[in-house]
N, C-alpha and C positions, 0 to 999 in steps of 0.2 A: 977506736974509730972503726965503723962498720965497712966492710968490703962489699961493694955493690953486687959482685957476682955471688957472694955467699949470704946475702941478706935473706933472713928467714921471715916471710910475711906473717907467719903465725906466732912470732915471738912477742909482739906487742902491737898496740894500735899505731905507734910511731913507725915501727918496722913495716907494717902493712901499708901505711901511707906512702913511705919512701919507695917501696917496691911497686905499688900501683902507679905512682907518679912516673917512675921510669918506664913502666910498661906502656902507659898511655902516651907518653912523650914519643917513645920509639915507634909506636903504632901510627903516629901521625908524621913520622919521618923527620922529626926535629932533633937537632942537637941541643944540649943544655943552653948554650949561648943564644940560639935562635928562639927557644921558648922564653928565655929571660928577656929578650928584646920585645917580644909580644906582650909580656905582662909587666914590663917596666921594672925589671930588676936585673941583677947580674946572673950570668950563667953559673958563676961560682956558688951563688946562693941556691940555685936550683940543685946543683950537685950536692951541696951540704945537706939539703933537706932529703934528697934521694938516699943519702948514706947515713941518715939520722944524726948528723952532727949539729943540725939546727932543727928547732921545732917550728913547724909552719904556723903562720897566723891565719886568722879568718879572712883577712883582706887578700892574702896570697892565694888562699884556697878558692875564693870567689873569682879571682882573676884567672886562675887555671881552669876552672869550670867554664868560664866564658870563652877562653882561648881554645880549649880542646873540645868544647861542646859535650861535656860529660854529665849534663843533666843534674847538676848539684851534688855529684858524687863526693868531691873533695870538701865541699861545704858541710856535708853530713859527717864525713870522716874526721874533720878537724875538731868537732866537738868531743869525740871519743879520745882523740890524741891529747887535747888540752886537759881533759879530765884526768887522764892517766899521769899528768905531770903533778897533780896534787899529791901530798904525802899519802903513802899507802894507808895509814891508819885513818885518814880523813875521807878517803874515797867512798866508803859505804854511806857515810852521812850525806855527802854531796849527791849521791844517787837518789837517796830518799828525799832530800830537799827538793830535787828537781821534779819529784812526783807529787809533792804535797799540795793539798788544796788550800791549806791554812797554815801559816807560820807565825808563831808568836815567840818573841825572844827578848830576853833581858841582857843588855850589854853593859858590863861593869866598868870597862876601861877604854874600849875602842868602839868606833863606829862599826856596825854590822857589815860583814863582808859584801852582802848584796847591795849595800848603799855606799860603798867606798868609791872615791875617785881613783883614777890610775895613779896619780901622784901620791896620794895618801897610802894606797896599798903598797906602792913601791917602798915608801919610807918604812912601813911596818915590816915588810918581808925582808928588807935589806939589813935589818938589825943583826941577823945571824951570819951575814956574809957567806952564804952557802955557794955562791957562784952560778946559781941557776935562777936568779931573781927575775929575769925577763920571762922565762917560762912560767914561773909561779904567778907573776902578775897577769900574764895572758890567761892563765887558768882561772884566776879569780874574776877577771872581767868576763870570761865565758860563762861562769856561774850566773852572772847577773842577767843573762839573756832570758831567764825564766820570767822576769818581770816585764819583758817586752812581748810576751805571747798575746794572742787574741783573747785567751782566757787565762790570765796570770793568777798565781796564788794570791790569796789575801795575806798581807804582811802587816803585823803589828809589832812595833819595836818600842820597848821601854829602854831609854838610853840614859845612863847615869850622867849627871851634870859633869862629873869628873872627865868624861870623854870629850866634852866640849872645851875644857880648860887645859887638858894635857896637849902640849904643842908637839904634834907629830910632823916631822919633815920641814918645819919652819913656818913662819907666819903666812906666807903666800899659799902654801899647801893647805893650811888650816882654813884660810879664808875661802878658798875654792871648795873645800870639803863641806864647810857649813853652808855655803851658797847652794851646793848640790843638794843637801838635805832639804833646803827650803823649796826646791823644785818639786818635791813630793807633796807639798801642801795641798795641791789641787788634784792629786792622784786618788781616785775613789778606792783603790785597792791597797793603798799604803797609808798607815797611820803611825805617827811618831809622837811619843810622849817623853818628856824629860823628867827624870826623877831628881829633884833638887837635893843638894848636899845637906840642906837644912832639915831634911826628912829624918836624919839620924838612923837608928837601927831599922832594918826592913827585912822582908822575906827573901831578898836576893843577896844577902850578905855571904852566902855560900859561894857566890861567883856567877859568872855568865852561864846561862842555860837557854835551851830552845825546846819548844814543843811543836811537833809536826802533827798535823791532822790530815787524813786522807778521805777520799770519797768512799772507798770500800775496804780499807785496811785498818788495823788497830793504830791508835795514836802512838807516837814515839816521843820519848824524852831523850835529849842529847846534852851532854856536858863534855867540853874538851879540856885537856890538860896540856902539859908542855910537849909531850911527844906521843900522845894517844888520846882517843876519845872514848867516852862511855855512852852507849845507846841502849835503851831498854823500852820494852812495851809493857812492863809490869803495871797492872791496873792500880796497885797501891801507890806506886811512884807517880803515875800520871795524875791520879786524883789529888795527891798531896801537892805536886808542883803546879797543877792547874789552879788550885785554890790559892797557892802562894803567888802565882802570877796575877790573879784577879786582885789580890791585895796590893801588889805593886802598881797596877793600873790605877787603883783607887788613891794611892799615895802620890802618884806622879801628877805633874801639871796636865791640864787638858791639852789636846792637840793644838788648839788655838793659842793658849798661853805658851806652849812649847815653841811655837813659831816665833813668838815675840821674844822669848829668851834667846833662842838661837840667833835671831837677828841682832839682838843687843850685844851678845858676846862677839859675833862676827865683826860688828862695827866698832866696838870699843876695844876689844882685845887684839884683833887681827887686822885692823885697818891698814891700808897701804900707807907707807911712810909719808907720801905727799899729802895724804888726807889729814894726817896728824899735824903736819906743818901748817896747814891752812886754818886749823882751829885756834 
């Protein structure tokens, strides 16, 4: 547990956030409980964030900015804080993902992180029971903010049908997740194709991978494993994987047929219990 008097603001984004929160609060002559009342939380929570025992949320940060008139300072800092909660080996990829102009990914088992609902992400991340699931879920939700930009990256996802059939978090979580995927059908910058199980062997059998393209930097290939990621700008790898991805797109259902399949799986496999009873 961090001691507020000895907190080093240079140690990490979280330490800097806590140090700056305390500094700004005291500059406004507020006790922790008083600030908590203003932003509708407990003084204990304010204290825990100041001492790095709790990771701030974006909502908390926006409330603090409004209460202290800090011109978006904490709303900007929280992005760095949440990104720092990602696994160390994954952070370089997340940084490049946030800069990409075009993302194309094949997902063999799970829905892509940028398209996951909070409930689905929580179920996935809770498998290892690491004790910091709240922080990891918040970090994953923060990653998704790149899709809300005025100029978001173009995102093309080839999703194996197995990911639709694998029940993650229970039937309700899956129903909400598939419904969420359907909301992207009208998004001009997101395309989702489902690769049917009937396809048989295909160029994605090596596993999940992602290609990132940039406006001014070399393309990147990324593939993650259990506890590490592999990222390369090798022209040979980029050429091979880009061609392989094009073949995956050709083998997958069209975006329109993918919408119909996702809808059918959602309605037939994950229908609410009362819906089944009425049939």
